SELODREN-910417 format. One record per residue (C-alpha): residue number from 0; chain; x, y negated, z. Coordinates in pm, 1 decimal. Example, Ala and Ser with C-alpha at 12.3 -4.5 7.8 and 13.67 -1.06 7.14 Angstrom:
2
0	A	1230.0	450.0	780.0
1	A	1367.0	106.0	714.0
This chain:
565
0	A	10699.5	-4985.0	8816.8
1	A	10562.9	-4922.8	8469.6
2	A	10191.8	-4947.1	8428.5
3	A	10119.4	-4586.3	8353.2
4	A	9852.1	-4682.5	8116.2
5	A	10111.5	-4785.7	7861.2
6	A	10283.6	-4445.6	7873.2
7	A	9952.7	-4296.0	7771.5
8	A	9905.9	-4550.7	7503.5
9	A	10248.2	-4493.9	7354.1
10	A	10186.7	-4117.0	7340.4
11	A	9845.9	-4170.0	7166.0
12	A	9993.7	-4416.4	6921.4
13	A	10200.6	-4144.4	6752.9
14	A	9903.9	-3914.9	6696.1
15	A	9672.5	-4035.0	6419.7
16	A	9299.8	-3992.9	6456.4
17	A	9303.4	-3882.6	6822.5
18	A	9292.2	-4214.6	7000.7
19	A	9015.6	-4204.8	7263.5
20	A	8716.7	-4438.6	7239.2
21	A	8803.2	-4574.3	7582.2
22	A	9155.2	-4633.7	7706.7
23	A	9263.4	-4429.2	8005.1
24	A	9233.1	-4620.0	8339.2
25	A	9534.7	-4837.6	8429.1
26	A	9759.3	-4711.2	8702.7
27	A	10008.4	-4890.9	8919.0
28	A	10261.1	-4708.9	9135.0
29	A	10371.0	-4894.4	9439.3
30	A	10555.8	-4600.0	9581.3
31	A	10522.6	-4217.7	9605.0
32	A	10233.5	-4250.4	9861.0
33	A	10059.4	-4549.8	9702.3
34	A	9917.0	-4505.1	9349.6
35	A	9649.0	-4750.6	9259.9
36	A	9402.5	-4672.9	8987.0
37	A	9212.5	-4956.8	8839.1
38	A	8959.8	-5006.8	8557.8
39	A	8993.6	-5137.4	8207.0
40	A	8768.2	-5425.9	8134.5
41	A	8712.9	-5681.1	7847.9
42	A	8666.9	-6048.4	7922.8
43	A	8415.3	-6267.6	7762.4
44	A	8673.8	-6385.4	7495.9
45	A	8716.7	-6013.5	7406.1
46	A	9059.4	-5973.3	7569.8
47	A	9128.9	-5634.0	7731.3
48	A	9282.8	-5641.2	8073.3
49	A	9324.6	-5422.8	8377.9
50	A	9130.0	-5488.2	8702.1
51	A	9217.8	-5349.9	9051.7
52	A	8948.2	-5425.0	9293.9
53	A	8899.9	-5398.5	9666.1
54	A	9272.1	-5349.4	9778.4
55	A	9303.9	-5385.1	10143.8
56	A	9571.0	-5627.8	10236.8
57	A	9528.6	-5670.0	10606.9
58	A	9349.8	-5555.4	10917.9
59	A	9183.0	-5812.3	11153.9
60	A	9007.0	-5776.0	11486.5
61	A	8754.0	-6044.1	11566.5
62	A	8925.8	-6378.8	11604.6
63	A	9272.4	-6206.5	11606.2
64	A	9562.7	-6253.9	11369.6
65	A	9550.2	-6036.1	11057.4
66	A	9801.5	-5759.1	11035.5
67	A	9934.5	-5687.9	10691.5
68	A	9890.9	-5328.6	10575.2
69	A	10076.6	-5118.8	10324.4
70	A	9896.7	-5022.8	10009.7
71	A	9751.5	-4672.3	9992.2
72	A	9644.3	-4456.0	9703.2
73	A	9299.0	-4560.9	9607.0
74	A	9067.0	-4576.7	9312.1
75	A	9049.8	-4960.5	9290.0
76	A	8755.3	-4960.7	9061.7
77	A	8487.5	-5135.7	9269.4
78	A	8486.8	-5451.0	9483.3
79	A	8549.5	-5419.6	9850.9
80	A	8340.9	-5553.1	10141.1
81	A	8276.6	-5923.9	10147.6
82	A	8319.7	-6122.1	10465.5
83	A	8016.8	-6214.5	10681.2
84	A	7836.3	-6519.0	10554.2
85	A	7665.2	-6788.3	10756.1
86	A	7339.7	-6671.0	10884.1
87	A	7408.7	-6334.0	10713.3
88	A	7327.9	-6504.2	10372.5
89	A	7541.3	-6338.1	10101.2
90	A	7346.2	-6477.8	9814.8
91	A	7555.8	-6510.0	9503.0
92	A	7853.8	-6342.9	9683.8
93	A	7769.9	-5987.1	9599.8
94	A	7889.6	-5679.3	9792.0
95	A	7838.2	-5546.9	10149.7
96	A	7904.8	-5779.1	10446.8
97	A	8150.0	-5637.9	10699.4
98	A	8422.1	-5751.3	10937.3
99	A	8654.1	-5523.3	10757.7
100	A	8671.2	-5742.9	10461.2
101	A	9034.7	-5847.4	10405.5
102	A	9066.1	-5711.6	10061.0
103	A	9172.3	-5854.6	9724.2
104	A	9134.5	-5803.8	9350.5
105	A	9410.8	-5817.0	9083.2
106	A	9361.6	-5889.2	8715.6
107	A	9643.0	-5802.1	8480.8
108	A	9637.0	-5904.9	8120.4
109	A	9675.3	-5595.1	7897.3
110	A	10050.6	-5610.3	7816.5
111	A	10349.9	-5401.1	7845.7
112	A	10490.0	-5507.3	8175.5
113	A	10762.7	-5324.8	8380.5
114	A	10965.7	-5421.9	8680.8
115	A	11257.7	-5463.5	8443.1
116	A	11079.8	-5687.7	8203.3
117	A	10995.1	-6051.6	8246.8
118	A	10705.4	-6069.8	8486.4
119	A	10409.4	-6292.4	8446.0
120	A	10335.3	-6588.4	8675.1
121	A	10086.6	-6524.4	8957.0
122	A	9781.7	-6732.6	9037.1
123	A	9609.7	-6676.9	9364.0
124	A	9237.5	-6777.0	9363.6
125	A	9068.8	-6915.2	9669.9
126	A	8688.8	-6938.5	9639.1
127	A	8469.9	-7215.4	9773.1
128	A	8156.8	-7204.6	9987.8
129	A	8206.0	-7471.5	10260.2
130	A	8411.1	-7208.9	10449.9
131	A	8087.3	-7041.9	10548.5
132	A	8000.5	-6842.3	10236.0
133	A	8154.8	-6699.1	9921.3
134	A	8371.4	-6403.2	9809.5
135	A	8581.3	-6288.2	9521.8
136	A	8259.8	-6215.6	9333.0
137	A	8086.4	-6546.6	9389.1
138	A	8249.1	-6713.0	9083.2
139	A	8183.4	-6537.7	8762.1
140	A	8441.9	-6448.9	8503.7
141	A	8755.2	-6478.6	8717.0
142	A	8909.2	-6234.2	8471.4
143	A	8894.9	-6498.8	8207.9
144	A	9127.6	-6710.7	8409.0
145	A	9387.8	-6436.9	8401.4
146	A	9377.5	-6399.0	8019.6
147	A	9342.8	-6770.4	7944.8
148	A	9634.1	-6868.3	8162.5
149	A	9837.6	-6563.2	8075.0
150	A	9892.6	-6472.9	8441.9
151	A	9834.6	-6202.9	8690.3
152	A	9544.9	-6332.1	8896.2
153	A	9485.0	-6236.9	9257.6
154	A	9148.9	-6324.1	9419.8
155	A	9134.9	-6261.4	9805.2
156	A	8858.3	-6238.0	10052.3
157	A	8904.1	-6425.1	10379.8
158	A	8700.8	-6471.0	10695.1
159	A	8420.2	-6738.3	10700.3
160	A	8200.6	-6926.8	10937.2
161	A	8243.2	-6853.7	11307.1
162	A	8467.3	-6541.6	11222.7
163	A	8715.6	-6749.3	11030.0
164	A	8700.4	-7102.6	11183.7
165	A	8556.6	-7092.5	11527.8
166	A	8760.2	-7302.7	11766.3
167	A	8703.5	-7299.9	12148.4
168	A	8905.3	-7508.2	12389.5
169	A	8812.7	-7253.0	12657.8
170	A	8957.2	-6965.8	12455.8
171	A	9317.8	-7065.2	12351.0
172	A	9344.5	-6749.9	12141.2
173	A	9064.6	-6866.4	11920.4
174	A	9246.4	-7148.5	11750.6
175	A	9010.9	-7210.4	11456.8
176	A	9255.8	-7104.1	11185.8
177	A	9154.9	-6735.9	11141.3
178	A	9058.8	-6778.0	10772.8
179	A	9376.5	-6970.6	10707.3
180	A	9585.1	-6692.9	10864.3
181	A	9397.3	-6443.2	10637.7
182	A	9497.0	-6651.2	10326.9
183	A	9857.2	-6644.5	10439.4
184	A	9844.1	-6277.8	10497.3
185	A	9719.7	-6229.7	10140.9
186	A	9999.9	-6445.1	10009.8
187	A	10247.8	-6233.4	10201.9
188	A	10090.5	-5926.6	10030.8
189	A	10147.6	-6083.7	9703.7
190	A	10508.8	-6150.1	9783.6
191	A	10571.5	-5780.2	9876.9
192	A	10353.0	-5596.9	9628.5
193	A	10266.2	-5792.0	9321.3
194	A	10582.5	-5692.6	9129.1
195	A	10455.1	-5355.2	9026.1
196	A	10144.1	-5520.3	8875.1
197	A	10375.7	-5718.5	8655.5
198	A	10352.0	-6035.7	8861.3
199	A	10642.0	-6263.5	8950.8
200	A	10651.4	-6329.6	9334.7
201	A	10875.8	-6632.0	9266.4
202	A	10611.1	-6810.4	9058.9
203	A	10292.9	-6817.0	9262.5
204	A	10031.4	-7091.3	9211.7
205	A	9734.7	-7147.1	9435.8
206	A	9405.1	-7231.7	9255.7
207	A	9110.5	-7312.6	9484.1
208	A	8789.8	-7479.8	9436.7
209	A	8566.3	-7685.5	9690.9
210	A	8655.5	-7541.1	10027.1
211	A	8913.1	-7323.8	9851.0
212	A	9070.4	-7655.7	9749.4
213	A	9043.8	-7772.5	10109.3
214	A	9213.1	-7451.8	10225.6
215	A	9509.8	-7556.8	10006.2
216	A	9553.0	-7870.2	10222.9
217	A	9572.6	-7640.0	10533.0
218	A	9825.1	-7413.7	10358.0
219	A	10039.7	-7723.2	10259.6
220	A	10035.0	-7830.9	10628.1
221	A	10148.2	-7498.6	10773.5
222	A	10516.5	-7404.0	10820.7
223	A	10409.5	-7033.7	10785.3
224	A	10323.5	-7113.0	10426.3
225	A	10685.4	-7179.6	10335.5
226	A	10799.6	-6960.3	10038.2
227	A	10459.1	-6803.7	9988.5
228	A	10365.4	-7023.7	9688.1
229	A	10533.5	-7255.8	9446.0
230	A	10257.0	-7485.6	9308.1
231	A	9901.2	-7561.8	9391.6
232	A	9582.6	-7685.0	9221.9
233	A	9313.2	-7816.0	9453.1
234	A	8984.2	-7849.2	9279.4
235	A	8725.9	-8081.8	9466.1
236	A	8903.1	-8011.9	9803.6
237	A	8753.3	-8231.2	10078.2
238	A	8968.8	-8383.6	10353.0
239	A	8676.7	-8574.4	10499.6
240	A	8590.0	-8484.5	10856.1
241	A	8421.3	-8668.8	11136.5
242	A	8479.6	-8439.6	11441.8
243	A	8784.1	-8388.3	11658.4
244	A	8902.9	-8044.1	11757.2
245	A	8749.0	-8089.2	12102.2
246	A	8416.5	-8208.1	11952.8
247	A	8403.2	-7917.4	11719.2
248	A	8473.8	-7684.8	12020.0
249	A	8194.8	-7844.0	12219.7
250	A	7950.6	-7796.0	11930.9
251	A	8051.8	-7434.5	11895.5
252	A	8020.2	-7371.8	12266.2
253	A	7671.7	-7534.0	12285.0
254	A	7562.2	-7311.6	11994.7
255	A	7710.5	-7001.3	12162.2
256	A	7551.7	-7084.0	12498.4
257	A	7210.7	-7122.6	12337.6
258	A	7225.0	-6798.0	12153.3
259	A	7432.1	-6565.0	12380.4
260	A	7474.0	-6485.8	12734.8
261	A	7855.4	-6500.1	12718.9
262	A	7888.1	-6834.7	12904.3
263	A	7787.4	-6806.3	13263.6
264	A	7920.0	-6922.0	13594.3
265	A	7893.0	-6768.8	13944.3
266	A	7539.4	-6906.5	13957.1
267	A	7445.6	-6741.4	13640.3
268	A	7419.3	-7077.6	13471.1
269	A	7478.3	-7066.1	13094.0
270	A	7559.8	-7435.8	13068.1
271	A	7818.2	-7486.5	13352.0
272	A	8065.1	-7208.8	13339.6
273	A	8408.2	-7227.3	13473.1
274	A	8666.1	-7213.2	13195.6
275	A	8939.6	-7088.3	13421.8
276	A	8755.8	-6804.9	13583.5
277	A	8562.9	-6671.5	13284.9
278	A	8811.6	-6685.6	12985.8
279	A	8867.9	-6315.5	12980.5
280	A	8511.0	-6215.4	13047.7
281	A	8382.6	-6467.3	12794.8
282	A	8608.0	-6345.8	12528.1
283	A	8519.1	-5977.8	12590.5
284	A	8154.3	-6072.8	12569.1
285	A	8193.5	-6266.0	12237.2
286	A	8375.5	-5978.1	12081.7
287	A	8091.2	-5743.2	12186.6
288	A	7829.6	-5947.7	11998.9
289	A	7694.8	-5799.2	11676.0
290	A	7828.9	-5929.1	11358.8
291	A	7486.9	-6062.1	11268.2
292	A	7479.8	-6266.1	11581.2
293	A	7824.9	-6412.7	11517.5
294	A	7742.8	-6499.4	11159.6
295	A	7445.6	-6705.9	11281.9
296	A	7592.4	-6913.4	11549.7
297	A	7728.6	-7199.9	11348.0
298	A	7555.4	-7510.9	11491.6
299	A	7317.5	-7703.3	11277.3
300	A	7509.1	-8026.0	11351.4
301	A	7764.1	-7916.4	11095.7
302	A	7557.0	-8033.0	10796.3
303	A	7752.5	-8048.1	10478.3
304	A	7495.3	-8176.4	10251.5
305	A	7366.5	-8513.1	10358.1
306	A	7167.9	-8703.0	10098.9
307	A	7416.2	-8982.8	10123.9
308	A	7709.5	-9031.9	10346.9
309	A	7579.7	-9225.8	10645.3
310	A	7884.1	-9228.9	10861.9
311	A	8184.9	-9451.3	10787.6
312	A	8421.9	-9188.5	10888.8
313	A	8312.9	-8919.3	10633.9
314	A	8125.2	-8584.1	10634.9
315	A	8063.0	-8331.5	10912.1
316	A	8206.3	-7993.0	10819.2
317	A	8140.0	-7640.2	10957.9
318	A	8521.6	-7563.0	10954.7
319	A	8845.4	-7707.5	10857.8
320	A	9203.2	-7615.5	10924.6
321	A	9267.4	-7707.5	11288.5
322	A	9584.6	-7865.3	11441.3
323	A	9633.6	-7586.2	11689.6
324	A	10006.0	-7639.7	11756.3
325	A	10094.6	-7294.4	11614.7
326	A	9951.4	-7235.9	11268.1
327	A	9931.4	-7608.7	11208.9
328	A	10154.5	-7830.8	11418.5
329	A	10079.6	-8171.6	11287.7
330	A	9773.2	-8351.0	11135.1
331	A	9745.2	-8343.2	10758.3
332	A	9894.6	-8685.5	10683.7
333	A	10193.0	-8623.1	10909.5
334	A	10261.5	-8274.2	10764.3
335	A	10241.8	-8412.6	10409.4
336	A	10471.9	-8695.1	10487.9
337	A	10723.0	-8452.4	10623.2
338	A	10697.1	-8216.0	10328.4
339	A	10622.3	-7907.5	10534.6
340	A	10559.7	-7729.5	10191.6
341	A	10726.2	-7915.1	9901.7
342	A	10566.7	-7781.4	9579.6
343	A	10403.5	-7944.1	9277.8
344	A	10037.1	-8019.3	9336.8
345	A	9738.3	-8113.2	9129.7
346	A	9460.7	-8297.2	9316.3
347	A	9150.9	-8286.6	9107.2
348	A	8799.7	-8407.7	9161.1
349	A	8491.0	-8458.3	8941.1
350	A	8348.9	-8797.5	8870.4
351	A	7997.2	-8703.4	8995.1
352	A	8065.3	-8418.1	9241.6
353	A	7724.6	-8409.5	9420.8
354	A	7516.9	-8396.5	9098.4
355	A	7552.3	-8021.7	9087.8
356	A	7375.1	-7952.6	9415.9
357	A	7247.9	-8263.0	9569.9
358	A	7039.0	-8428.3	9308.0
359	A	6723.6	-8615.4	9419.7
360	A	6450.1	-8729.3	9191.3
361	A	6318.4	-8980.2	9437.8
362	A	6635.8	-9186.0	9434.2
363	A	6664.4	-9147.4	9057.7
364	A	6331.2	-9324.9	9015.8
365	A	6407.8	-9612.6	9255.3
366	A	6377.9	-9963.1	9125.5
367	A	6694.4	-10189.3	9190.6
368	A	6515.6	-10345.2	9492.4
369	A	6414.5	-10008.7	9639.6
370	A	6760.1	-9871.6	9596.5
371	A	6929.3	-10174.4	9757.0
372	A	6680.8	-10143.6	10048.5
373	A	6763.6	-9768.4	10070.7
374	A	7140.5	-9837.1	10085.9
375	A	7103.3	-10103.3	10343.3
376	A	6895.2	-9883.6	10576.8
377	A	7139.7	-9598.1	10529.3
378	A	7446.3	-9808.4	10613.9
379	A	7270.3	-9949.8	10915.3
380	A	7195.7	-9590.6	11035.0
381	A	7561.3	-9504.0	10982.3
382	A	7691.5	-9778.2	11196.4
383	A	7849.4	-9994.3	10934.8
384	A	7906.8	-10355.4	10999.2
385	A	7687.5	-10583.5	10804.5
386	A	7500.3	-10317.8	10613.5
387	A	7337.4	-10570.6	10377.0
388	A	7679.6	-10688.4	10261.5
389	A	7791.8	-10335.0	10224.6
390	A	7497.2	-10257.7	10015.4
391	A	7569.7	-10551.8	9788.1
392	A	7926.9	-10436.9	9753.3
393	A	7827.8	-10093.9	9643.0
394	A	7575.2	-10225.0	9394.6
395	A	7843.8	-10448.8	9246.3
396	A	8096.3	-10180.4	9227.4
397	A	7894.7	-9914.8	9081.5
398	A	7558.7	-10043.8	8946.1
399	A	7684.4	-10357.4	8764.6
400	A	7920.3	-10122.1	8572.7
401	A	7661.8	-9842.8	8525.0
402	A	7340.4	-10053.8	8520.4
403	A	7176.5	-9824.5	8279.1
404	A	7154.1	-9539.2	8529.5
405	A	7097.2	-9560.6	8907.6
406	A	7135.6	-9189.1	8909.5
407	A	7485.3	-9185.2	8761.6
408	A	7597.4	-9484.9	8975.4
409	A	7464.3	-9307.3	9289.4
410	A	7640.1	-8987.1	9201.6
411	A	7977.4	-9161.3	9129.8
412	A	7954.0	-9335.2	9459.3
413	A	7883.8	-9009.1	9645.8
414	A	8181.1	-8854.3	9468.7
415	A	8423.7	-9141.7	9554.9
416	A	8315.5	-9147.2	9919.2
417	A	8302.6	-8777.0	9976.6
418	A	8612.9	-8655.0	9783.3
419	A	8796.8	-8888.7	9547.0
420	A	8903.3	-9150.3	9798.8
421	A	9017.4	-8894.6	10049.8
422	A	9220.9	-8712.0	9776.8
423	A	9373.1	-9048.6	9671.8
424	A	9470.6	-9117.7	10042.0
425	A	9648.3	-8773.4	10056.6
426	A	9833.0	-8815.9	9720.5
427	A	9936.5	-9173.6	9824.5
428	A	10097.9	-9013.6	10123.9
429	A	10289.5	-8756.2	9914.5
430	A	10399.3	-9012.3	9641.6
431	A	10545.2	-9246.2	9904.6
432	A	10713.0	-8991.1	10119.2
433	A	11092.6	-8984.4	10114.3
434	A	11084.5	-8615.8	10202.3
435	A	10839.9	-8475.1	9940.2
436	A	11038.5	-8440.8	9609.4
437	A	10801.1	-8233.8	9394.9
438	A	10572.4	-8399.3	9139.7
439	A	10209.8	-8462.2	9236.8
440	A	9911.7	-8537.8	8999.5
441	A	9571.7	-8682.7	9046.4
442	A	9304.8	-8605.1	8792.0
443	A	8932.2	-8684.5	8775.5
444	A	8702.8	-8485.1	8547.1
445	A	8497.2	-8727.4	8347.2
446	A	8316.5	-8464.1	8137.4
447	A	7959.0	-8365.0	8215.9
448	A	7758.2	-8094.9	8055.5
449	A	7651.5	-8158.9	7699.5
450	A	7286.6	-8101.9	7798.4
451	A	7135.9	-8099.1	8146.2
452	A	7254.2	-7783.0	8317.8
453	A	7031.3	-7605.9	8556.0
454	A	7209.4	-7515.4	8886.5
455	A	6961.0	-7448.8	9160.7
456	A	6594.5	-7369.1	9099.1
457	A	6381.2	-7656.0	9222.7
458	A	6662.0	-7919.7	9197.9
459	A	6712.6	-8168.7	8919.1
460	A	6955.8	-8037.6	8658.6
461	A	7320.4	-8150.3	8660.8
462	A	7364.3	-8420.2	8398.1
463	A	7706.5	-8565.2	8494.6
464	A	8049.8	-8427.0	8586.7
465	A	7944.9	-8230.1	8887.3
466	A	8101.9	-8003.7	9153.3
467	A	8216.6	-7676.2	8994.1
468	A	8176.4	-7787.4	8633.2
469	A	8548.5	-7787.0	8585.2
470	A	8577.7	-7425.8	8683.5
471	A	8268.6	-7347.0	8465.5
472	A	8431.6	-7482.9	8151.2
473	A	8782.2	-7358.4	8221.5
474	A	8670.1	-6997.1	8295.2
475	A	8384.9	-7007.8	8043.5
476	A	8162.5	-6917.6	8342.3
477	A	7850.1	-7074.8	8202.9
478	A	7634.0	-6809.9	8364.4
479	A	7758.8	-6888.3	8715.0
480	A	7453.9	-7077.2	8832.8
481	A	7215.4	-6827.6	8676.2
482	A	7402.2	-6542.0	8842.9
483	A	7444.0	-6705.6	9181.1
484	A	7112.8	-6880.4	9216.5
485	A	6878.5	-6756.0	8950.3
486	A	6899.0	-7082.4	8755.5
487	A	6813.6	-7086.8	8387.5
488	A	7088.8	-6987.5	8161.2
489	A	7310.7	-7261.4	8018.8
490	A	7444.8	-7247.9	7662.5
491	A	7761.8	-7441.6	7613.6
492	A	7814.4	-7686.8	7338.0
493	A	8149.0	-7797.4	7172.8
494	A	8223.4	-8065.0	7424.5
495	A	8188.2	-7820.8	7719.1
496	A	8423.8	-7580.0	7551.3
497	A	8671.9	-7861.5	7463.2
498	A	8679.2	-7977.4	7818.1
499	A	8765.7	-7630.9	7934.4
500	A	9056.9	-7618.8	7683.5
501	A	9202.5	-7939.2	7832.7
502	A	9195.1	-7795.2	8183.6
503	A	9334.9	-7458.7	8078.3
504	A	9639.3	-7627.2	7907.6
505	A	9719.6	-7817.8	8229.2
506	A	9678.0	-7526.2	8462.1
507	A	9864.2	-7291.2	8243.0
508	A	10162.2	-7528.9	8213.0
509	A	10174.0	-7559.7	8595.5
510	A	10157.9	-7197.9	8656.7
511	A	10435.5	-7127.6	8392.7
512	A	10660.9	-7408.1	8519.1
513	A	10628.8	-7620.5	8200.4
514	A	10608.2	-7998.2	8177.7
515	A	10248.0	-8110.5	8224.8
516	A	10059.1	-8305.6	7947.6
517	A	9960.6	-8566.8	8203.7
518	A	10137.4	-8838.1	8404.7
519	A	10245.1	-8770.6	8763.7
520	A	10124.3	-8997.8	9031.6
521	A	10421.8	-9208.7	9098.2
522	A	10490.6	-9576.0	9150.2
523	A	10241.9	-9662.9	8884.6
524	A	9963.9	-9479.4	9077.9
525	A	9854.0	-9312.9	8760.5
526	A	9523.1	-9115.5	8764.9
527	A	9452.8	-8896.2	8479.2
528	A	9081.9	-8906.9	8357.6
529	A	9008.4	-8580.0	8180.4
530	A	8740.3	-8509.8	7927.4
531	A	8670.0	-8316.6	7610.0
532	A	8872.8	-8593.7	7434.6
533	A	9182.4	-8524.9	7637.4
534	A	9365.4	-8728.5	7898.9
535	A	9336.2	-9101.1	7970.6
536	A	9580.2	-9249.3	8219.6
537	A	9454.2	-9523.8	8444.7
538	A	9664.0	-9714.8	8698.3
539	A	9526.6	-9796.7	9041.4
540	A	9206.2	-9615.4	8955.8
541	A	8924.6	-9662.6	9220.6
542	A	9165.6	-9864.5	9454.1
543	A	8913.1	-10150.4	9516.4
544	A	8631.2	-9901.9	9552.9
545	A	8820.4	-9691.9	9803.5
546	A	8918.2	-9994.2	10011.8
547	A	8560.5	-10107.8	10037.9
548	A	8446.2	-9754.8	10120.6
549	A	8690.0	-9757.8	10414.9
550	A	8963.4	-9540.5	10302.8
551	A	9259.7	-9734.1	10446.1
552	A	9533.4	-9658.0	10700.8
553	A	9373.6	-9893.1	10952.3
554	A	9098.2	-9643.2	11016.7
555	A	9345.1	-9385.3	11144.7
556	A	9382.5	-9125.5	10872.2
557	A	9513.1	-8855.2	11102.8
558	A	9183.7	-8854.9	11291.2
559	A	8966.2	-8916.3	10988.7
560	A	9092.7	-8643.0	10763.6
561	A	9174.1	-8361.1	11000.9
562	A	9052.1	-8155.1	11303.1
563	A	9302.2	-8267.6	11573.4
564	A	9353.0	-8188.1	11932.6
């Protein structure tokens, strides 16, 4: 359908001196009973575009599968409800928390687009927040992504925390993939209804940052995702996980038992209930809890921000896609090897991921001897064999190369352990699979802020290529941390802007189906190092480091990188 805004624009065009100061609101007609009125906005690059906000795409009962809904006539001028956040904390996410939160926003570059004309590619945005927080409002200037990539951008809310990722062995209907099912429902909505917005349902690219990037791993592993997207960009997605499905279930159950009265046996004992006799009653009880109570039940053991990884097997996570035998049938490695979803993928991390949030002045001020002792003690606590030797290896690998800065070396080590090496293990799987035919790419952002960038008040400023900095530069979202956390405003310099341009070119080419200006990860194991200066291709990047950090098949990648039964 024609965007009715343009009809109005054409009428006005022929009448001199009567053009309104403000353009009429954009309107999209889905059908006779569904007319969606949006709002005209201007991005920070002074480009005009249409925004349609708070469009409901699905209904979801607590821990049930979402049911796709037909669009209805609405004034889509304000954001919809956001999904409940861990502990009820919606800081930086905006909006009103509600279980009725499965809504999406659509951003359309201001162009003449009809159903009969060439539609624009579609990019679907998946926000980060460790799968326990976030919303379509938690990343500033999403509209810039639409205009800079020349795409129709769809940003969707999905369930979080215990609502989205609770898994209970005692409750087979609660698989742990509710949030993933929401994302798939949003993608189904795009396939059915994006065409009247000027979007091409046959050219859909996923773009997700942090746990949004992690979600992409789950979508790639699910047969239900087939045909829903055609390319993907995972920014700082983490496959690292230490708990099995059963262990995660036990932790959730312990948390529920300590905070609710829903787990009781015939002796009224909260801690020794009978799974078989109390399944139905337990589920009814859990569904009767207040949303505030459910939002607060995530156990403390799922700590996502350790000062340094202490376990050889990775990080604890509050939620990850679960191999439930239905939504996801096989562990990630196996799913990738069998090309469950065969589409071009960019795996991207930043060289100093943790510098954005987890800086620590104490470590930065360590002497070499103090730091070596700190590493040794940490590895010993984490159960590493020969922690002194491990400490020596880390110092040799990182500090000999970056001896001028313990801070930088520490941050690069954290990034490799937490994200890079896991991503390389995944992309190695794809590149060596006989079944996966699409091109895959590995890139590492080497560009840090031109000047120290405040992120969180009370934390050291980010000095190096930290978590989220790629999005900040690509979207021109230099106010994100001041908006989200009240940090001081950051003013970009030329190198920040240039780095954003490098990223935008790559993402735009992928979304539009063009050849990318970087090398695929093939037999040469090429990793693209991205900075304001462009792209440098390095073969076998971080191979030795990742082997020493323990990222090798001998550890059992299926268990290490996935929640499995």
